[in-house]
C-alpha positions in Angstrom: 74.1 76.9 72.9 74.4 73.3 74.1 72.2 70.9 72.1 69.4 69.2 73.8 69.5 65.5 73.3 66.5 63.7 71.7 67.3 60.2 73.0 66.2 58.2 74.8 62.8 58.8 73.0 59.4 57.7 74.2 56.4 57.7 71.9 53.1 57.5 73.7 50.4 56.3 71.4 52.1 54.5 68.5 49.3 54.9 65.9 49.7 55.9 62.3 51.5 59.2 62.8 53.6 57.9 65.7 54.7 55.0 63.6 55.6 57.2 60.6 57.7 59.4 62.8 59.4 56.5 64.6 60.3 54.8 61.4 61.6 58.1 59.9 63.8 58.8 62.9 65.3 55.3 62.8 65.8 55.4 59.0 67.5 58.8 59.2 69.7 57.7 62.1 68.4 60.3 64.5 67.8 57.5 67.1 68.7 53.9 67.3 65.9 51.3 67.8 67.3 50.5 71.3 67.0 54.2 72.3 63.2 54.2 71.8 60.2 52.9 73.6 56.6 53.3 72.5 53.2 52.5 73.9 49.9 51.2 72.7 46.7 50.2 74.4 46.7 46.4 74.0 49.3 43.8 74.8 48.8 41.8 71.6 49.3 44.9 69.5 52.4 45.8 71.5 54.0 42.4 70.7 53.1 42.7 67.0 54.6 46.2 66.7 57.7 45.3 68.6 58.4 42.4 66.2 57.8 44.5 63.1 59.6 47.6 64.2 62.4 46.0 66.2 61.9 48.4 69.1 60.4 48.1 72.6 56.7 48.6 72.7 54.8 48.6 76.0 51.3 49.1 77.3 52.1 51.2 80.4 52.8 54.9 79.8 54.5 55.4 83.2 57.1 52.8 82.5 57.8 54.2 79.0 58.6 57.8 80.2 61.0 56.7 82.9 64.5 57.6 81.7 63.2 59.2 78.5 64.7 62.7 77.6 62.0 63.4 75.0 58.3 62.2 75.3 56.4 62.4 72.0 52.7 62.5 72.8 50.8 61.0 69.9 47.5 60.2 71.4 44.2 61.6 70.1 43.0 65.0 71.5 40.4 63.4 73.7 43.0 61.1 75.4 45.6 63.7 76.2 44.3 64.6 79.7 44.2 61.0 80.9 47.7 60.2 79.6 49.2 63.4 81.0 47.7 62.9 84.4 49.0 59.3 84.3 52.6 60.3 83.5 52.8 63.7 85.2 54.0 62.3 88.6 56.9 60.5 86.8 58.2 63.5 84.9 60.8 66.2 85.8 61.9 69.5 84.4 64.8 67.8 82.6 62.4 66.0 80.3 60.7 67.4 77.2 57.1 66.6 76.2 56.2 67.2 72.6 52.5 66.9 71.8 51.2 66.4 68.2 47.6 66.3 69.4 45.5 68.7 67.4 43.7 71.5 69.3 45.1 70.8 72.7 47.0 74.0 73.9 50.3 73.8 75.8 48.7 75.4 78.8 46.2 72.6 79.1 48.9 70.0 78.8 51.0 71.7 81.5 48.0 71.8 83.8 47.3 68.1 83.2 50.9 67.2 83.9 50.8 69.1 87.2 54.5 70.0 87.0 56.8 72.5 85.5 57.7 70.3 82.6 58.8 71.8 79.3 56.1 71.3 76.7 56.2 72.0 72.9 53.2 71.7 70.7 53.8 70.4 67.2 51.5 70.0 64.2 53.2 67.7 61.5 51.5 66.1 58.5 51.6 62.7 56.9 54.2 63.5 54.2 56.7 63.1 57.0 56.8 59.4 56.0 58.8 60.4 52.9 60.8 63.2 54.6 58.7 65.9 52.9 56.6 66.8 55.9 55.6 70.3 57.1 55.5 70.9 60.9 54.7 74.0 62.9 55.8 74.1 66.5 54.9 76.4 69.4 56.7 76.5 72.8 54.8 76.3 76.1 55.4 78.3 79.3 58.4 76.3 80.5 60.1 75.5 77.1 63.4 77.1 76.4 65.2 77.8 73.1 67.1 74.5 73.7 63.7 72.6 73.8 62.6 74.3 70.6 66.0 73.3 69.1 65.4 69.7 70.0 61.9 69.8 68.6 63.1 71.3 65.4 65.8 68.7 65.1 63.1 65.9 65.3 60.9 67.4 62.7 63.6 68.8 60.4 64.6 65.2 60.0 61.2 64.5 58.3 60.7 67.8 56.3 60.5 71.5 57.1 59.7 73.2 60.4 58.4 76.6 61.3 58.0 78.2 64.8 54.7 80.0 65.2 52.7 81.7 68.0 50.3 79.1 69.4 47.3 81.1 68.4 48.0 80.0 64.8 48.0 76.3 65.4 44.4 75.5 64.5 45.0 77.3 61.2 48.1 75.1 60.6 45.9 72.1 61.4 43.4 73.1 58.7 46.0 74.0 56.1 49.0 71.8 56.2 47.8 68.9 58.3 44.5 68.5 56.5 46.0 69.8 53.2 47.5 66.6 51.9 43.9 65.1 51.6 42.9 68.1 49.6 45.9 67.8 47.3 45.2 64.0 46.8 41.7 64.9 45.6 43.2 67.4 43.1 45.8 64.8 42.0 43.1 62.2 41.6 41.0 64.6 39.5 43.9 65.6 37.3 44.7 61.9 36.7 41.1 61.1 35.9 41.2 64.0 33.4 44.3 62.4 31.8 42.4 59.1 31.5 39.4 61.0 30.0 41.6 62.4 27.2 43.2 58.9 26.4 46.2 58.5 28.7 46.8 55.2 30.5 45.9 55.6 34.2 49.4 54.9 35.6 50.9 57.5 33.2 48.2 60.0 34.0 48.8 59.6 37.7 52.6 60.0 37.2 52.2 63.1 35.1 49.8 64.7 37.6 51.9 63.8 40.7 55.3 64.9 39.2 53.7 68.1 37.9 52.4 69.0 41.4 55.7 68.1 43.0 57.6 70.2 40.5 55.3 73.2 40.8 55.6 73.1 44.6 59.4 72.9 44.4 59.5 76.0 42.1 57.5 78.0 44.7 59.7 76.8 47.5 63.0 77.3 45.7 62.3 80.7 44.0 60.1 82.2 46.8 57.9 83.7 44.0 54.2 84.2 44.6 52.2 81.4 43.0 50.1 83.9 41.1 53.3 85.2 39.4 54.4 81.7 38.5 50.9 80.9 37.2 51.1 83.9 34.9 54.5 82.7 33.5 52.8 79.5 32.4 49.7 81.2 31.0 50.7 82.4 27.5 48.3 84.7 25.6 45.6 82.8 23.7 47.1 79.6 24.8 45.8 76.3 26.3 46.4 77.1 29.9 44.1 80.2 30.1 41.2 78.2 28.8 41.8 75.6 31.5 42.0 78.4 34.1 38.7 79.8 33.0 37.1 76.4 33.6 38.6 76.3 37.1 37.3 79.8 37.9 33.8 78.9 36.6 33.9 75.8 38.8 34.9 78.0 41.8 37.9 75.8 42.6 39.7 78.6 44.3 36.8 79.5 46.5 36.1 75.9 47.3 39.6 75.2 48.4 39.6 78.3 50.6 36.3 77.1 52.2 37.7 73.6 52.7 40.6 75.0 54.7 38.4 77.4 56.7 36.0 74.5 57.6 38.9 72.3 58.7 40.2 75.1 60.9 36.8 75.6 62.4 36.6 71.9 63.1 40.0 71.9 64.7 38.7 74.5 67.2 35.8 72.2 68.1 37.7 69.0 68.8 37.9 69.6 72.5 34.4 71.0 72.8 
């Protein structure tokens, strides 16, 4: 199957996530700075970003999409309709629109564009900035396997990618997109615990962070269920079981589940 090119690349809405992705693509050599064009809302901001990133940054979205093979839509959910209606008349079926806007279905984007343009919905997370991201993607009505391949190529560059039915995308938003914030709270708490028992704060933070990284890598590399791996650490009458009992009494497990469920529910309300 012939590979779909990802350049020239246009990024509409060069905010925090858009900047993370653009810098990663350039850093990893997926695109050259001269092969990208991005947009922001204000001229002063555009000039500042152009200088700092070494790429073209515009204010007009229509100008940005002309000649682009891939358009990465990074605007907030509430701004998707206006931007799509703005650029729709300038697009054709040979271009690919990838939206990272939470909660906006591909069917709505296709309707806003008003043309049979291939659309893929993606939900990445902020660890993309260190090439450890997790992204779920779902194809729209006019997206082919080649378009999915191009999308995977973009997001495999910054981590791992999985293709899912679009009905699961709000769940992805609540779990892997919001999840880093939940993990940071856990890491902060573990580090505070280290300080409480006498460790220097920088050492406690290092120990907590590397421990979380290592534990995650064991799960990913072995494919073993986390419960099985937990049992391997928990020796009879040892230290770990006492700690686990405290976690269970504090309802950490239930609280984390509720946090994800609440984030998923909110994702479903963003367009309401």
